[in-house]
N, C-alpha and C positions, 0 to 999 in steps of 0.2 A: 504494500500500500504506500510505499515511498515513491515520490516522484523521482524518476531516474535522472538525477543530475541537474535539476532546474536551478539556475542561478537566482539568488535572492534579489539581486538588483533588477534583473529583467522581469521577475514576477511583480515586484513593486511598480515598475514602469508600466506593465500591462494593466494593473489595477488602476493606477492614476490616470492613464490615458482614457480608460473606460469611464471613470467617474467624472472626468472633465467633459465627456460627451463628444469626443472627437469622432470623425467618420470611421466607418468600419475598416478603413485601410489600416487602422492600428493593428489589426489581427496579424497581418503578414509581418509587420516590423517586430511586433512583440514576440510572435512565435519564432522568428528568426533569432531574436536575442536569446530566447530560451534554448533554442537548438545550439547556438554557438556556446552557450554555457555548458554544453557537454551532454545533452540528452539524447541526441541522435535522431534519425528520421522516424524511428518508431514513436519516440516521444512527441515529435512534431505532429505526427498524425493524430495522436491523442489530444494534443492541444487544439488542433483545428476542429476536431469533432466535439469537443466538450467545453470549449471556452465560453460560449454563450450560456450554456446550462450552468456552469460553475459560477460565472459572474452573477447570474440572476440569483443563484443560491446564496452567494456571498452578500448580495444586496439585502436579501431577506434576513440573513443572519445579523447584519449590521443594524437593520431597522428594528428588529426585535430587541437587540441588545440596547440600543439607544432609548427605546420606549421603557424598557425595564429600568434602566439606570435613572431616567427622569422620575419615574414613580418611586423608586427606592429613595432617591434624594429628598423627595417631597414627603416621604413617610406615608404614602398612600397604601390602601388595602383594596381588595376586590369590591367590598361594599361601597367604599368611597368613590372608586372609579365608576361604579354603576350609578351612584346618585348624581354624578355630573352628567352622565348620559341621560338619565331620567329627567333632569331639569331642562336639558336642551330640547327634548322631544317628548313632553309628557303625554300627548294625545296619540302618539304613534303606537300601533299594536306591538306589544313585546312578545307575548306568548298566546298561542291559540291551541285549544284542546280539540283535536280533530274528532275525538270520540263523542264529545258533547256539544261542540260548536261554541263553547265558552271562550271568550276573548278577554285578555287582560292587556290594558295599556301599560306603558311604562310608569305612569302615575299610580295606577292601581297596584302594580307589582311593588312599587316603592312603599306605598301605604300599607299593604299587607305585611311586608317584611318589617316595617317599622312597628306595626302592632305586635308581631312576634317578639321583636327585640324588647319592647317595653314590658310585655307580659312576663317574659322570663327574667327580666331584670327585677320586676316586682316580686317574683317568686323566689328571689334570692340567689339566682344563678350568677356566677362571676366568671371573668375571663379565665380560660383554661379548663372549665367544666366541659363534660361531654354529654351530648344528648343523641340517642340513636333514633334514626328515622327509618320507618318500615312502611313504605307507601308506594303505590303504583305511580307511574310517570304521568303527572298532571301538573298544572301551574302551581298548585299548593306545594308540591315537592320542592320546587325552586325557591318559592317564597319562604319556606320553613328554614332551609339551611342558610339562605341569604340573611334572613332575619336573625338567626342565631349568631351568625358571623358578625352582625352589626353590634352585638353586645360582647363579642369575643368568645362566645361559646362554640366549641368544635362539634360538628355533626359527624356521627358514624353512620354511613349510608349502607343500609343492609339490603342484600339481595332478596327480592320478594319471593324467590323460589326456595329460600331456605326453610327447612322444617325441622322440628324436634331437636336432636342433638346438635347438628350444625348451627341452627339458629341460636340455641342457648349458648353454644360455645362462642359465637361471634359477639353476642350481647355481653357475655362475661368478660371477654378479653378487651372489649372497648373501654371498660371502666365507666360506662354511662350512668349518670344519675337519674336519667329519665328516658322514657321510650315514647315516641309519637308514632302511632300506627294508624293505618287507614281502616275505616269500618269494614271494608271488604276483606281484611285480613284478621278480623277479630277472632275467628275460630282458630286460626293458626297460632295466634298469641296465647289463646286459652290452653292449647296443648302443652305449652312450655311454662305456664304460669307458676307451676309448682317448683320449677328450677330457677326462677328469678328471685333475687333478693327482695325481702319485704320492704326495704327502703327505696326500691326503684319506683319512681313516680311514673304513672301511665296516663297518656292522653290519647283520645281517639279523635281522629280528624275525618270529617265527612260523614256520610250516612251509615247507620249501623245495619248489620245484617239481621237475620231473623232471630239470632241468639240473644240480641239485645246487648245492653251495657255489661261489660265485665266487672267483676268486683274490684274495688279500689282503683277505678278508672274514671277520669274526668273527661267530659266532652270539651274538645278544644275550641270548636267554632264559636260557641257563645262567649267564651273567655276572650277570644280575639275581637269579637264585635264590641266588647266593652273596653278594650285596651286603646290607648292613645295611638294615633297614626302619625304623630309628629316625630321628627328625628330625635334620637337620644340627645339630651342636653350635654352629656359628657361621653363621647365615644371612647372605647377602650384604647389604651396605649399599645397599638399593634402596628406591625410593619410587614413588608413583603416577605420577610424570612420567617414569619410566624405561621403556626399551623392554622389551616382553614377548615379542612375536614378530613375524614378517613374514607378510603375506598377499599373494599375487600377484594383482593386479587383472587382469582380462581386457582387456589394453590395447586401447583403441579405435583407436589409430592406429599400432600396432606390436606388438612382442613384450611379454609381460607385464611389469609393473613391480612391484617389491616395496614394498608400502605398509607404513609403520611403524605398529605398534599398541602404544601404551604402556598401562600398567596402568589408568590413568584412562579411556582410551578403551574398553577392554574393559568396565570397570565401567559406564560411561555407557550404552553400547548395551544391555547386559543389563538395567540398572536401568530405563531408559526403557520397554522392552518389558514388564517385570514390572509396573510401576506403571500404565502407560497402559492395560493390558488386565486389570488387577486379578487377576493370578495369585496363587495361594496355594500354601503348601508341600504341601498335599494334592493338588495337580494332578499329573498324569502327562503329560509332553510327548512327542509322537511326532516324531522328527527323522530324516527320510530324505534330508536335504540333505547335500551334501559338507562334510566337516569342515575342508577347506582353504580354505573361504570363511567370511565373517563371519556370514552368516545361520545356518548350521548350528552353527558353533563358538562364536559369541559370543551371539547372540540365543537359540539353543537350549541348548547345553551350559552357557552362562553361568547359566541358571536353576538348574542343578544345583550348580555350584561356588559361587555367591554366595548363593543363597536356599534351597538344600537340596531342590529338586524332584527327582523321579525322571525321568530322560530315557531314552527307548527309542530306540536307534539302529538304523537299517538302512542298510547301506553303499550301497545302490542302490535308488532308488524303484521300486516294483512296483505298477502300477495294480490288478492282480488280488489282491494281498495286502494292500493298504492298509487297508481297513476290517476285514479279518480280524485284522490286527495290533492295530488300535485296540480291538477287542472283547477279544482275548486278554489284552492288558496293561492294560485299563481306562483307556485314554488319555482325557484331558479336553481337551487342547490339541494341535493339529497344526500343523506348519509346511508351507508350500507356496511354490512359485513358480508363475507363471501357467500354465505347461504342465501342471503336475500336476493342476490343477483341470480343465483341458480333457481330459486323458487319463482322469480319473476319470469324467467325464460321458460319455465314449465307451464306457465299460464297460457290459455288460448289467446290469440290475438284479439285485442279489444280496441275500440275506437279511441279511448282516452290516451292510449300510449302514443298516438300520433298528434295529439293536440296540446301536449304539455309544453312548458317553456324552460324545462330543466336543461342547463348547459354544463353542469358539473356534478359529478358523483364522487363523494369523498368517503374513504373508508379503508378497510384492510381485509385481506383474505380473498380477493377476487382471483380465481384460478386462471392461469394463462389460457387454458383450453376454451374458456367461455368469454374471455375478455373482449375480443373483437366482435363476437356474436352479440354480446350485450350492447356495445356502443352502436353497432350498425342497426340492430332491430329497433332500439329505443331512441336513436338519434341524439344520444348524449355526447357532446363534443369532447369533453375532457374527463378522464378518470384520475382522481387524486388519491392514488394508493399510497399509504404510509405505513410505517412500522414503529412501534414503540409501546412498551408496557407503561402502566400508570406511573410507576416509580422510577423508570429508567432515565438515564442521562445520555442516551445514545440514540435518540429517535432519528429516523431518516424519512425522507419523503420523495415520491416520484413527482417531479414538477413539470416534466415535459412529455408525459404520456407514453413512455417506453413500455411496451406491452410486456407484462409479466413481472416487471421490476417493482420492488417495494420501496425503492429509494436509491440514493447514491452517496458516495463520498468522493471528493475531488481527487483526481490523480495529479493535478497541477499544484494545488494548495492543500495537501493532506493534513497539515498541522493546524490549519485554521479551526477545524472541528475535530478534536482528537478522539476519534473512534477508530477501531481496528478489528479485523478478523484475525484470530490467533488459533494456532493448531491445538486440537484436543483429541483425546481418545474418545471417539464418538459413542462407545459402549458405556464408559464410566463418566464421561464429560470431564475427566481430569486434564488440567492444563499441561501441555508439553513445553519444556523449557530448554534453553540452549546451555552451553558450558558456563556462561556467566550468570545463569539462574533467571534470565529474563524470558518472557513468553516469546514464541516464535511466530512472526507475522506470516500470514498466508499470502501466497502469490495469486495472481489472477487465475481463476478456475479451480482453486483449492478451497474446499469447504472449511469453515472455521467458526468458532464461537465469537459472536459480536460482543465487544467490550467497550466501555467508555471511561476515559480517564476522569477521576474525581477531583474537583476543586470546590470546596465548600464556600469559597469567597465569590464564586462565579455562578449566578443563577442559572446559566445554561448548562453547567457541568456538575452541579451539586447533586448529591444523593442523600435523600432524607430517610430512606429506609422504611421500617415498619414499627409498630408499637412494640413488637417483640425484638429485643436486642439480639437474641440468638439468631432469629430469622434474618436480621439486618447483616450480621457478621458473615453469614453464609453466602451473601451476595457480593462480598468484597474480596478481591485478591490484591496482593501486594507485589511490587517489583514486576510490573507488567510491561509498561513502556520503557521505564528506566528504574534503576535501583531505588528502592524505598518509596515509590509512588503507590497510589491506590487506584483501583479500577472497579467499576461495576460489571458484574457478570450477568449478561442478559438471559442465559440459559437457552438461547436459540442459535442454531447453526445456519449460517447463510453462505452464499457463494457470491463472489464479486467477479465481474468480467473485466476485460482489459480497459474498458472505458470508465470503470468505477461504478457501474450499475450493480445493485445487489438484488439477490433473489432468495426467497425463503427456501430453506432446505428441510428442516425438521425442528421440532420443539422437544426439549428434554423433559423428563419426568413422566410419570404414569398418569396421563390425562387424555381425555378425548373430548370432541366437540359435540354438544347436544343443544340444538336450537339456539345457537349463538353464544353458548356458555362453554367455558373450559371446565370440565367436571373432573375432579380428582378421583382416581380409582379408590383411594382411601376412604372417601366419603361414601361411595357405593358399598364398599366392604362393610362399613359400620352399620349401614341400614340393613343389608342382607343378613349380617350376623345376628342382629337383634331379632329380625323376623324368624330366623332359623334357630332360635333358642341359644344364642351365643356360640353357634358352631363356627369353627375356623373357616374363613372364606378367602379366596384369592380372586381378585378382579383384575383383568388385564385388557389392554386395547389390542385390536386386530385391524388389519387393513381391509376396508370395505370400499369398493370402487366409488369415487365421488365424495366421500365424507370424512371418515375418521382418520386420525393420524397413525403413522406406522411406528410401532414399538419394537424393541429388539430383545426378545426372549424366545426360548424354545416354543412356548405355547403360542406366541405371536406368529412364529414361522408356520405353525400348523394352520393358523387363521381360523376360519369358521367353515371350512370345507368338511362335510361329513366323512369324506373318503380319507381324510388325513388324521382323524382322531377316533378313538374308541369311546370318547365321552359322549353323553347325550347332550344335544344342543337344543336351545330354545330361543325364540325371538318374541318380542312384544308386538302383537297385532293391535294397532291402535283402534281399528274399526270394531273389533270384537272386545277390546278392553282387557285382554288377558294373554298369557304366554302360550304359544303353540310350538309343537316340535318343529325343528328345522331339519328337513330331509333334503335329499339331493335335488328334488324338483324345486323346492323353495330357494335353495342355494343358487341354482341356475337362473331363476327369475330375478333374484337380487342382483347378481353379477351383470345380467343383461340390461338392467334398469327398468324392467317391467314391473317389478315389485319394489316400492319405495319404503325404506325404514323411516 
């Protein structure tokens, strides 16, 4: 990943010429200077093919860094940045609930979040306290965590698919003093009520289900109606490096871990997406992703809170309603995960898919095999594929539409953004080191673990980790780029081509994808063991054409082919609602795509 012999003077000249806005004849002169610096014709070819891409990426990087530096110096936080936006355009639509057609203006979102802040301040909550939010994706979800942040209280954003032990575990590890749950999830909360501490305050938001109010639970909506909607008289003494909320990663080797999201990380993720894909305040973004994950709540909702875009929310993706929603709400940007694109392509052709105004699809996991089919059928001009976990410091983005790529790192200016692919034992994910004890960089075409150098003083390179210190330490390696440094271990194996484009290879850990979620096999083992009377259970991933990720064990090599194992195999038939034997006929239908899991 090192630029082969590029001279620093010629690189600086190249950047300065571009920033000064000189004609594109600079490319020949600058490239020649780099070549003379010792790179050779091969490197000259790389410069010619990637200079425009790399310089645009550099501009995005500089812009985000300057914005962050300005907010840090001013002592701003995400709530304060939002309030400036809300005052500038109070009557513009901020959030739209596609499920109910409820629309919130910026003034309404500001007032609701102010009421939340004033209420919890009156209840005695102070900066640093934690409140868990267990709510489906609707405007109230955003208003709740934003309002808590206005008083310095940190929200723990719980996955609404959690049940029983995993739910109790996530609540317990968050250290939450209160739980806000949606009425639609009251029965789920009732299942774990016996495992929750008696001191935990419980508030129900929205309409109650048929089971009615739970014991020791207060209805939140009446309390908010009585609370003041004025801004707090004394905002908390917080800054961009302070904690904003927690997002639970879909733990690849165990139960979910609470990743720390500070204000600067929230800003960084949203800002990179905004500038990398040239979003404008006139854009309307369609967000049908979960708001308890960073893609939906930061990359998506962040465009509303920081830059003033209208964001249309749908609490659950619907393939049949997707394009109808886009037409109805005049959406110009949509978010996706890989499965969404595949599900949309499986739908019959409908009139709405030709009438929408969507120009950009932003997300991750779009398979190369369906990339061009997706763009051609639906007329989406740009795909903004990106890579980056909630907590990582080595996010990358595909800014020029290179099919199949999840991002790039410059071959010309590799040190501007210090990330790297390093060699590992792909079975154990152990780092391979040279004679000096440093990690070994991968050459073009060699698969390697993506790592990012850590610098806690730089908001673009800091790693804040998890609530669990042990989980944090497992994601850090030392002496990676140079002796004594620290680097974040992504856990993902990628491949970089000669031009610096990166492609997803495999994800480490025992996990598989299920309807947009990374599901840990440990979580499944726990549930099955309990159902089977605490019997020992082993759960593992196998390769299924089109969906799940490949894992590397003997059982995985056997796959789910009945001819390869003497074990009895079963599959969940969603139409019948129970498990059925998986015989050779069913196996053949699954592999051919006739039968969908």
